[in-house]
C-alpha positions in Angstrom: 42.6 52.4 7.2 40.9 49.7 5.3 37.7 48.2 6.8 37.6 44.5 7.0 35.1 43.0 4.7 32.1 41.5 6.4 32.3 37.7 6.2 29.9 36.3 3.6 27.0 34.3 5.0 27.0 30.6 4.1 24.9 29.7 1.1 22.0 27.5 2.4 21.9 25.7 -0.9 25.4 24.3 -0.2 24.4 22.7 3.1 24.5 19.0 3.3 21.1 17.2 2.7 19.9 14.6 5.2 18.3 11.3 4.6 14.9 12.8 5.4 15.4 15.5 2.8 16.2 12.8 0.2 13.2 10.7 1.2 10.9 13.7 0.9 12.2 14.5 -2.6 11.8 10.8 -3.5 8.2 10.9 -2.3 7.5 14.0 -4.4 8.8 12.1 -7.4 6.6 9.1 -6.6 3.6 11.5 -6.5 4.6 13.0 -9.8 4.8 9.5 -11.3 1.4 8.6 -10.0 -0.1 11.9 -11.4 1.4 11.3 -14.8 3.9 14.3 -14.6 6.8 11.9 -15.1 7.4 8.8 -17.2 8.8 5.7 -15.6 12.2 6.3 -17.2 12.3 9.9 -15.9 11.2 8.8 -12.4 13.9 6.1 -12.3 16.6 8.6 -13.5 15.6 11.3 -11.1 15.3 8.8 -8.2 18.9 7.7 -8.8 20.0 11.3 -8.8 18.2 11.9 -5.5 20.0 9.2 -3.5 23.4 10.4 -5.0 22.8 14.0 -4.1 24.8 15.4 -1.2 23.6 19.0 -0.9 20.4 21.0 -1.3 21.9 22.5 -4.5 22.0 19.1 -6.0 18.5 18.2 -4.9 16.8 21.4 -6.1 17.1 20.9 -9.9 15.6 17.4 -9.6 12.2 18.8 -8.6 12.5 22.3 -10.0 9.7 21.7 -12.6 7.3 19.9 -10.2 4.7 21.4 -7.8 5.8 21.4 -4.2 2.6 21.1 -2.2 0.0 21.0 -4.8 -0.6 23.7 -7.4 2.1 24.9 -9.8 4.5 27.5 -8.3 8.2 28.2 -8.7 10.5 26.4 -6.4 11.8 28.1 -3.3 15.4 28.3 -2.2 16.7 24.8 -1.6 14.9 21.7 -2.8 11.1 22.1 -3.5 9.8 19.3 -1.4 6.4 18.5 0.1 6.4 19.6 3.7 2.8 18.5 4.3 3.8 14.8 4.3 6.0 13.1 6.9 9.1 11.4 5.7 8.7 7.6 5.3 10.0 5.5 8.1 12.9 3.3 7.0 12.7 0.3 9.3 14.4 -3.0 9.0 13.8 -4.8 5.7 13.3 -8.1 7.6 9.8 -8.8 9.0 9.5 -11.9 11.1 6.4 -13.5 12.8 7.0 -16.8 14.5 3.9 -17.9 16.5 3.0 -14.2 16.5 1.9 -11.4 14.3 3.7 -8.5 12.6 2.5 -5.6 10.4 3.9 -2.7 8.4 1.6 0.1 7.4 1.5 3.9 6.9 4.3 5.8 5.3 7.2 3.4 5.2 10.1 3.1 2.8 10.2 -0.2 0.8 13.7 -1.2 0.1 14.7 -2.9 -3.1 14.1 -6.2 -1.3 12.0 -6.9 1.8 12.2 -10.3 3.5 9.1 -11.7 5.2 9.2 -14.8 7.4 5.9 -16.2 8.9 6.0 -19.5 10.8 2.6 -20.3 12.4 2.1 -16.5 12.4 0.5 -13.7 10.5 2.0 -10.7 8.6 0.1 -7.8 7.2 1.8 -5.3 4.7 -0.1 -2.2 3.6 1.6 -0.6 0.7 -1.0 2.1 -0.1 1.0 4.9 1.6 4.4 3.3 1.3 7.2 4.9 -0.7 9.1 2.7 -3.2 12.8 3.1 -3.2 12.8 2.2 -6.9 10.3 1.4 -9.6 10.5 -2.4 -9.0 10.8 -3.9 -5.6 10.9 -7.5 -4.4 9.2 -9.0 -1.4 10.7 -12.4 -0.6 8.3 -14.5 1.5 8.9 -17.6 3.5 5.6 -18.8 4.8 5.2 -22.0 6.8 1.7 -22.8 8.2 1.1 -19.0 8.4 -0.7 -16.2 6.6 0.6 -13.2 4.8 -1.7 -10.4 3.6 -0.5 -7.7 1.3 -2.6 -4.6 0.3 -1.5 -2.7 -2.8 -3.0 0.5 -4.3 -4.4 0.8 -7.8 -1.9 1.1 -10.6 0.7 -1.2 -9.1 1.6 -4.4 -10.9 2.0 -7.5 -8.8 4.2 -10.3 -10.2 3.9 -13.6 -8.4 6.8 -16.1 -8.4 6.1 -17.8 -5.1 6.5 -21.6 -5.1 3.7 -23.2 -3.1 3.6 -26.7 -1.5 0.1 -27.5 -0.1 -0.4 -23.8 0.1 -2.0 -21.0 -1.9 -1.2 -17.6 -3.2 -4.0 -15.3 -4.3 -3.2 -12.3 -6.5 -5.8 -9.9 -7.9 -6.0 -9.3 -11.7 -3.9 -6.5 -13.2 -5.7 -3.1 -13.4 -3.2 -1.5 -15.7 -1.5 -2.3 -18.9 1.2 0.4 -18.5 4.5 -1.3 -18.8 6.1 1.6 -16.8 3.9 1.1 -13.8 5.5 0.3 -10.4 6.1 -3.4 -9.9 6.0 -5.5 -6.7 7.6 -8.9 -7.3 6.7 -11.7 -4.9 9.3 -14.5 -4.5 9.9 -17.3 -1.9 7.9 -20.3 -1.0 4.6 -21.1 0.7 4.3 -24.3 2.7 0.8 -25.2 4.2 0.0 -21.5 4.3 -1.6 -18.7 2.4 -0.5 -15.5 0.8 -3.3 -13.1 -0.1 -2.8 -9.9 -2.1 -5.7 -7.4 -2.2 -6.0 -4.2 -4.3 -7.7 -1.4 -2.4 -8.0 2.4 -2.7 -7.0 4.7 0.1 -10.5 4.8 1.4 -10.7 1.0 1.6 -12.6 0.2 -1.5 -11.7 -3.4 -2.6 -10.7 -3.6 -6.2 -9.5 -7.2 -6.0 -12.4 -8.5 -8.0 -13.7 -10.6 -5.1 -15.5 -9.8 -1.9 -13.5 -9.7 1.3 -14.3 -11.8 4.4 -16.3 -9.0 6.0 -18.5 -8.6 2.9 -19.1 -12.3 2.8 -19.9 -12.5 6.5 -22.4 -9.6 6.2 -24.0 -11.2 3.1 -24.4 -14.5 5.0 -26.0 -12.7 8.0 -28.4 -10.9 5.6 -29.5 -14.2 4.0 -29.9 -15.8 7.4 -32.1 -12.9 8.6 -34.3 -13.1 5.5 -34.6 -16.9 6.0 -35.6 -16.5 9.6 -38.1 -13.8 8.7 -39.7 -16.1 6.1 -39.9 -18.9 8.6 -41.7 -16.7 11.1 -44.1 -15.5 8.3 -44.9 -19.2 7.4 -45.4 -20.1 11.0 -47.8 -17.2 11.5 -49.8 -18.2 8.4 -49.9 -21.8 9.7 -51.2 -20.8 13.1 -53.9 -18.6 11.5 -55.1 -21.5 9.4 -55.2 -23.7 12.5 -57.4 -21.1 14.3 -59.7 -20.8 11.4 -60.1 -24.6 11.1 -60.9 -24.9 14.9 -63.5 -22.1 14.6 -65.2 -23.9 11.7 -65.3 -27.2 13.7 -66.9 -25.4 16.7 -69.4 -23.7 14.5 
């Protein structure tokens, strides 16, 4: 009597990958680009392969030569992804603030094009922990009597193509000459409003080349305190002189 063969267990590497799996691998590639482990061309090529991959077996070779969670070690079974970081949230690419406010911050996925509409409202976009879906993304802004503030990390190029009518767009100077650096392209129009782009590190250090409103306010308060202290000192000296003068007259 022949024994039936034990059915083979399914190969985990052949399982279908989820969107979260692909996002985590894309984030690992972005970290590798920022650390200089990959060139811009390698990053773009591997990123395209990530979003075309359907199984873990197809994802694993893309990051096989990259550290998974910091420190160099061989990849485990399946794709070597960073498990210490949450996957980016892929919300709607349309952000609207009409007589209101809207913001997008934390780890969120920036699509190839994000549309921002601010009509008598305010929008804040923080890109410091965001994940770019590709090396160059576009933020199309329609700003009418509103305000849009965008915070970018160091090493990201910002290209401004916003048309302004009685409005203003402020972009910090470039901090990198690397042609392969990630690019955020600004398009759209600005009518009677303002678009302000700041460059800040993760800990909040402003690298925009100009002080922010809080710094200016604190500096104004410091000058005012010193001025008031000087006024009080002059007033005390004047009163002392008046007392001395009265004593001389009495004497």
